[in-house]
C-alpha positions, 0 to 999 in steps of 0.5 A, spaced: 321 936 840 321 939 833 315 941 829 316 936 824 318 930 830 311 932 833 307 931 826 311 924 825 308 922 832 301 925 831 301 921 825 304 914 828 298 916 834 293 916 828 296 909 825 296 906 832 288 908 833 287 905 826 291 898 828 286 898 834 280 899 829 282 893 825 283 889 831 276 891 833 273 890 826 276 883 826 272 881 832 266 884 829 267 880 822 269 873 826 264 873 832 259 867 833 254 871 838 249 876 835 251 881 841 258 882 838 257 881 831 251 885 830 250 889 837 258 891 837 258 889 845 266 889 845 272 893 846 279 892 843 285 896 845 293 897 845 297 897 852 304 899 853 309 893 856 307 896 863 300 895 862 298 902 861 292 903 855 295 907 849 289 907 845 282 904 844 278 902 838 272 907 837 268 901 836 266 898 844 262 900 850 265 904 856 263 898 861 268 894 856 274 899 855 274 902 861 274 896 865 279 893 860 284 899 862 285 896 869 284 888 867 290 888 863 294 890 870 291 884 873 294 879 868 301 882 868 300 881 876 299 874 875 303 872 869 310 873 870 314 876 865 319 870 864 312 866 863 310 870 857 312 868 850 311 869 843 304 867 841 301 867 848 294 869 849 291 869 856 284 869 858 279 870 864 272 872 865 273 873 873 268 879 874 273 883 879 279 882 875 275 883 868 269 887 866 264 885 872 260 879 870 262 872 867 259 873 861 264 877 858 271 874 856 277 878 856 283 876 852 290 879 853 296 878 848 303 880 849 306 883 842 313 881 841 318 885 836 325 881 835 324 878 841 322 884 845 316 885 849 313 892 846 306 892 847 300 888 850 293 887 846 287 886 849 279 885 847 273 883 851 266 881 848 260 878 851 258 871 849 252 868 849 252 863 855 257 861 860 253 855 863 250 856 870 243 859 871 244 863 865 244 870 864 239 873 869 238 876 876 236 869 879 243 867 882 244 868 889 252 867 889 257 868 883 258 860 883 251 859 881 252 864 875 256 860 870 263 857 869 269 861 872 275 862 868 281 865 872 287 868 869 290 863 865 293 861 858 288 860 852 294 859 848 302 858 849 307 859 844 301 859 839 298 852 841 291 852 844 289 850 851 285 844 849 283 842 856 280 849 857 276 848 850 274 841 853 271 844 860 268 850 856 264 845 851 262 841 857 259 847 861 255 851 856 249 850 852 251 853 846 259 850 846 260 852 838 258 859 839 262 860 845 268 856 843 268 860 836 268 867 840 274 865 844 277 863 837 275 870 835 277 874 841 284 871 840 284 872 832 282 879 834 289 880 838 293 877 833 291 882 828 292 887 832 299 884 833 301 883 826 299 890 824 303 894 830 309 890 828 308 892 821 307 899 823 314 899 827 318 896 822 316 900 816 317 906 821 323 903 824 321 903 831 324 898 836 320 900 842 313 904 843 317 908 849 317 915 845 310 914 842 307 913 849 311 919 852 308 923 847 301 920 847 301 921 855 304 927 856 299 931 851 293 927 854 296 929 861 297 937 859 290 937 855 286 934 861 290 939 866 288 945 862 281 942 861 279 941 868 282 948 870 276 951 867 271 948 872 270 950 879 272 946 885 267 943 890 263 937 892 256 936 890 252 930 891 246 926 888 241 920 889 237 916 884 232 911 885 232 904 881 227 899 881 232 893 884 229 886 884 224 886 889 224 893 892 227 899 890 235 901 891 238 907 892 244 910 889 248 915 892 254 919 889 259 925 892 263 928 886 269 932 889 273 936 884 280 939 887 287 940 885 285 938 878 283 931 880 276 928 881 273 923 885 266 920 886 264 917 892 259 912 892 258 911 900 251 911 902 248 907 896 244 901 899 247 895 901 249 889 896 243 885 894 242 878 895 240 878 887 245 878 881 244 885 880 250 887 884 256 891 881 264 890 882 267 897 883 271 896 877 265 896 873 262 902 877 269 906 876 268 905 868 262 908 868 263 913 873 269 915 869 265 915 862 260 920 865 266 925 868 269 925 861 263 926 857 262 932 861 269 935 863 273 933 857 269 929 851 274 931 846 280 928 849 283 921 847 281 916 852 287 912 855 291 911 861 293 918 862 286 921 861 283 916 866 288 917 871 285 924 873 278 920 875 278 916 882 272 912 885 271 910 892 266 907 896 264 902 902 262 895 901 255 896 897 251 895 891 256 899 887 262 896 890 260 888 891 265 883 894 266 876 892 262 872 892 256 876 890 252 875 884 253 880 879 250 877 872 246 883 871 251 888 874 250 892 867 243 894 870 245 898 876 252 900 873 248 903 867 245 908 872 251 910 874 252 916 869 245 919 870 247 919 878 254 922 876 250 927 872 245 929 877 251 931 881 255 935 876 248 939 874 249 942 881 256 944 879 254 946 872 247 949 872 244 949 865 249 944 862 247 937 863 242 933 860 236 930 863 236 922 866 234 917 860 232 910 860 239 908 862 240 900 863 239 896 856 233 892 856 236 886 855 232 879 854 235 872 854 230 867 851 230 860 852 225 857 846 223 850 845 218 846 842 212 844 846 212 837 849 210 832 844 211 837 838 217 837 834 222 843 833 228 847 835 231 849 841 235 855 841 238 861 846 236 868 843 239 874 846 237 881 844 239 888 846 234 893 846 234 901 848 229 906 851 230 914 850 235 918 852 234 924 856 233 931 853 239 936 852 240 943 854 239 945 847 236 939 843 231 933 844 233 927 847 235 921 842 230 916 841 231 908 842 238 909 843 243 905 848 246 911 852 251 910 856 253 903 853 253 905 846 251 898 843 247 897 837 240 894 837 240 887 833 236 887 827 230 883 827 232 879 821 239 877 825 235 875 832 229 871 828 235 867 824 238 864 831 232 860 833 224 860 832 222 867 835 218 872 832 218 879 833 211 881 831 212 889 833 218 893 834 216 901 834 217 907 837 213 908 843 209 915 842 208 919 848 214 916 852 219 922 852 218 927 858 215 934 856 219 940 856 222 946 852 226 940 849 223 933 849 226 927 852 227 921 847 222 916 846 222 908 848 220 903 844 214 897 844 217 890 842 212 884 841 215 877 842 213 871 840 215 864 839 214 860 832 208 855 832 208 849 837 214 853 841 214 856 848 219 860 851 222 862 858 225 869 858 230 872 863 228 879 864 233 885 865 229 891 865 229 897 869 225 904 870 219 900 871 217 903 877 222 909 877 221 913 871 227 917 868 227 924 871 226 931 867 231 937 869 230 944 870 223 944 870 222 938 864 217 933 866 219 925 867 219 920 862 214 915 862 216 908 865 217 902 862 212 896 863 212 888 862 206 884 860 203 879 856 199 880 850 193 878 854 195 884 859 198 879 864 203 883 868 210 880 868 216 882 873 222 886 870 227 882 873 228 874 873 226 868 869 219 867 867 215 863 862 211 865 856 206 859 854 205 857 846 200 862 843 202 868 847 206 874 846 211 878 850 210 886 850 215 890 852 214 898 853 221 901 854 221 907 858 222 914 855 227 920 857 226 925 861 224 932 858 229 939 859 226 945 861 219 949 862 214 945 857 211 952 856 217 954 853 217 949 847 216 952 841 210 951 837 213 949 831 217 943 835 210 941 838 207 941 831 212 936 828 212 932 834 204 931 832 206 930 825 211 925 826 207 921 831 212 922 837 206 925 841 199 924 840 192 928 841 191 926 848 198 928 850 198 935 846 
């Protein structure tokens, strides 16, 4: 390939990334759910006709992007090629063939040019409700957690499946929001298809074969060169999480050999009877993300780069089998990067960050008027973040969603969805672990209902009994807590009630510190004090 051809291919690759970015932005702009519109809890990507991911949108979470990279193959396996038509859109929320739980809707659309299949577009988003028990850990099987949609057609030749719409409307609490998001997902893929076809016609392409070969060959070569710089060997780590009613141990062994990396989760605790189990597709998504963050952060994320990472496990909480309850698979799944980092820290001493809050502190609020009073019913979902662990040369980021990467929802957007008042949302002093580099701070969030209203809430929290650990002599971050404003302790998981006039107070965990606290410079300590990150008592 000539230098000029390489430049043209690189330009087309960049154009492809802009196509999927516009695809994702369409979803952001048209979504009904605040978790999508405000928090960016979504993914979008383009795939070749064999179902290999060519490019992903920058907007999106690893748990969606990397599961979607495998989910498209499930769609191709179940829908025969001769049953795919222009204008089709396919859908599922199967946790084992999609993204790990029922609340995520995955849509895949074939893209045709001049009657020939040239690509697939896929997108995923979290919807506000799927019926059943609602978003929480209380289910005893996936059948209790909501409506299950097998891989099927949402639309055929552009005609929407009205029977599916009627079934959805009869099974969810917020039908207008949910069905609106289904149409937004479909529109997202349609925009990607249109932009791709426009690009191909402009450039004169009849297929993406040459561009695919360029993308995958460059990525493969870059990954081989990068992985060759790291030592071969085997390293293990264990991490404790709160669990539901008792702590749960996660275990991982990272093997690097012959330019490939495998993570084995055998040794983790058995499946839980509560909805915190993780399908292996989601475990792999975050294990691959952790490996890529450390080993090849600058190399594009596509089928070729992901091919260097594999996972294995016996049946356990990180490889849950159907029909295990999996609604809160993210709470344990978000701990996987810290688990993998702990093993890599033994292979690469002095290069790996400390543990952080990990799991999002999601809360689903079901608010209603007190009996005998008039008012509004509403379902409200909030995403909140604790602190990140400190890094080998920098303090941890405060109130940051790592590893999920979603945004926090603005208070105004949350309060607009129903009679909920956020009385306080501020950084939590002294929550970051001490060290040469300080852990990121958590938050304090105080939530109440409007006058004459009460609410139930689904707690989806962790790091309450098991604080994030520091690294290389750094101190642990401060664990979280859940209570009412009168001091009544609440559980970290499960549905609970907040009476009218009471407020829920969430203290989110801070990240672990890095390095010997005695090595922290006096100027940094003074700035911590001035900015209120650390109080006089902590000093």
